C-alpha positions in Angstrom: -11.6 8.0 2.6 -9.4 6.9 0.0 -11.6 7.6 -2.3 -12.8 11.0 -1.2 -8.9 11.7 -1.3 -8.5 11.6 2.6 -5.2 10.0 2.8 -3.8 10.7 6.4 -7.6 9.7 7.4 -7.3 6.4 5.4 -4.1 5.3 7.0 -5.2 4.2 10.2 -8.5 2.4 8.7 -6.0 0.2 6.5 -3.7 -0.2 9.6 -6.6 -1.8 11.5 -7.4 -4.3 9.0 -4.2 -5.3 8.7 -3.9 -5.6 12.7 -7.0 -7.8 12.3 -5.9 -10.0 9.8 -2.0 -9.2 8.4 -2.3 -11.1 5.1 -4.9 -8.9 3.4 -2.9 -8.0 0.2 -5.7 -5.1 -0.7 -5.3 -3.3 2.4 -1.5 -3.4 2.1 -2.3 -2.5 -1.2 -4.4 0.7 -0.2 -2.0 1.5 2.6 0.6 1.8 0.3 -1.2 4.1 -1.8 -2.3 6.3 1.1 1.1 6.6 2.1 2.5 7.7 -0.9 0.0 10.3 -1.3 0.2 11.2 2.4 4.4 11.8 1.6 5.5 8.8 3.6 7.4 7.4 0.9 10.0 5.5 3.1 6.9 3.3 4.1 5.6 2.3 0.8 8.2 -0.1 -0.3 8.0 -2.3 2.5 4.4 -2.4 2.0 4.1 -3.5 -1.4 7.1 -6.2 -1.4 5.2 -7.7 1.6 2.0 -7.7 -0.5 4.0 -9.7 -3.5 5.6 -11.7 -0.8 2.2 -12.8 0.4 0.4 -13.5 -2.9 3.4 -14.0 -5.9 0.9 -14.9 -8.4 -1.8 -12.1 -8.2 -3.3 -10.8 -11.0 -2.7 -7.6 -9.6 0.8 -7.6 -9.1 1.7 -5.1 -11.7 0.0 -2.4 -9.4 2.6 -3.2 -6.6 5.4 -3.1 -8.7 3.8 0.3 -10.5 3.7 1.6 -6.6 7.7 0.5 -6.1 8.3 2.6 -9.2 6.6 5.4 -8.7 8.5 5.5 -5.0 11.7 5.3 -6.6 10.9 8.2 -9.1 9.5 10.6 -6.7 12.9 9.6 -4.8 
């Protein structure tokens, strides 16, 4: 759904994945981007920070900081 730009519809799918395993950093990242494009800016930064805390040495950590920066820019 995210690939088809159905941001609002993808949010519950990512939340279901996180309910099954709250340590899925990929799901946290996807949920953050979906909430960003859905206009839920206040909910994005905590998701990205949680992903950074869970996986501080992840090779994709730059995308999480980019997500945080994008939210700050839009606010």
